[in-house]
N, C-alpha and C positions, 0 to 999 in steps of 0.2 A: 504607631504605625498607621499610615493612611493609604487606602486603596488608590491606585491611579485612576483618573478619569480616562475614558476611551480616547479622547483627543490627545492625551499625554503619552499614549503608547506608540505614537509615530508609526502606525501600520501603513503598508503600501496600499495605494489605490489599485483597483483592478487593472487599470492601464499600466501602472508601474510594475505590478506583479508579472504581467505578460511579457515585459521587456527585461526583467531581471534574470540573471543567470540562475538556472535551477540545479538542484542536486541531481546527479545522474542516476536517478532511481525511478523505475516505472513500476506501477502497481497493476497487477492483473487480477481481476475478480472473475473467478471461475464458477459460474452458475450460482450467484448469490441471490437468494429469493426475497430477502427483506429490503425494502426500499429505505427504511430507516438506517439499516447498516450501510447501505450504499452511500447515503447522504453523509453519514458519519465519517466514512473513509474519505470522501471529498474534502470535508472540513479539515481532517488531519493532514491530507495531502497539501492543502493550502498552507497550513501552519508551518510545514517543514519545507516549503518550496520544492515539492516533488515535480518532476518534469511532465508526467502523464499518467493517466489511468486508462487501462484497457478493460472495457466492460464486455464480458463474453457469455455466450449461451443464453440462459434465461435471465441473466442480470439485466434489470431495467435500466433505461437511459433517461437522462433529463430531456425535456422538462416533465416532472411529475411532482405533484404536491407533497407526497410522502418523502421523496428525496429532498426536496427543498426545505422541509420542516427541520431536518437535522443538518443539512449542508449550509444553511444560512447564507446563501449566495456564492458558495465556493464552486458551484457548477459553472459560474461565469468566469472565474479566475483560472481554475485548473483545466489544462487541456485534457480532453478525453476522446476516445474513439470506441466504436462498437465493432466487435468481431463475432460472427456467429459460432465459430469454433475456436476454443482456447488454444488447441494445438497449432492451428494456422497462425495465430498471433505470436506464439512462442517461436515458431520457425522464422518468422520475419525478424524478431528480436535477436535470435541467435545469429542470423545473417549480418546483423548490424554490430555484432561483437559483444552482446550482453551476456553476463553470467546469469543463468536462470535458476532460481531457488524456490522450491515449493515450501510453504509454511505448513508443515505436516508432521505428525508422529510417524516416523518411518525408520526402517533399519538404516544404520550408518548416518543418521541425521546429526548435524552439529547441534549442540545445545546453544541457545541464543548467545550467551556470553562468550562462547568459544569462537564464534564466527567473526572474523575481522577483515572485511574487504579493505583493499588499499584505497586511499583517497582518490576520488575521481574515477574509480572503476565503474563502468556501466553495469548496472545490476537491475534485474527484474525479479520481483517477488510475487508469488502466486498464492492467493487466499481462496479457499474452497467453500463449497456449499455448507450451510450451517449444520446439517446433520451428516451428510456423506463425506464432507471434506473435499480435498483436491482429487480429481479423477485419477485413477491409477495410470492411465496412458499419459497423462500430463506429468505425473511424478516421474514416470519412466524417462520422459524426454528431458527433464530438468538436469542441471549439472550437480545438484545436491538438494538437500532439504535442511530446514532449520526447525527445531522444536523448542518451544518455551517449556522449561522444566516446571512441572506442577506437582503439588504434594498433597492435595486433598482427595476427595472421593470422586469428583467429576473428571471426565476424560478430556474436556476441552474448555476453551474460553469463547465468549461471544466474539464474532468476527471483528466487530468494531473495536473491542478492547484489545484483542490480539493484534490488530493492525496498528493501533496506537503504540503498543509496546515495541513491536518489531520495527516499525518505521523510525521511531526515535532512535533505537539502538543502531540500526544500519546507517541512518542519516548522520549520526555523530561521527561515525568512522569515515564516511564518504566526504565529509566536510573537514575532517581533521580535528573536530571539537572533541575534547575529552571531558569527562565529568570533573567538575571542580569541587 
């Protein structure tokens, strides 16, 4: 077995990425404090052709060296916007027909494997503060919540790990790709 060279991967250029049809998934970062986590979410969003990231509240915005360190240029390819209030961002998304989902441990939350959006359904997923999670008023406004089942002693995953898991799972449904 031989590893592929980067040039053999046939990745899109930033210009091609910007004109390629995106998965109808928007990521909302609700008061994320770590710029490394923000950069990691950008990189994951690029990997799965996510349409946009909304950076809300205290969430830092590019350009920042700490974001760039983990984003590795994805801040140039992935569309993003800053909103001072997460709830205002969600109101605009709801008006555009998005299904809004908090990624949170909450009553009546779907387990990640149970949630199956229809292909092409416009969806926005909200990831919260590393310690406090998604604000309760934001959870209240969402159409539902998704929880990643966990079995150990810890109560949560790092936001960048959580985002990778959730984005992959939702993206495969929105694109019609099933696990092979």
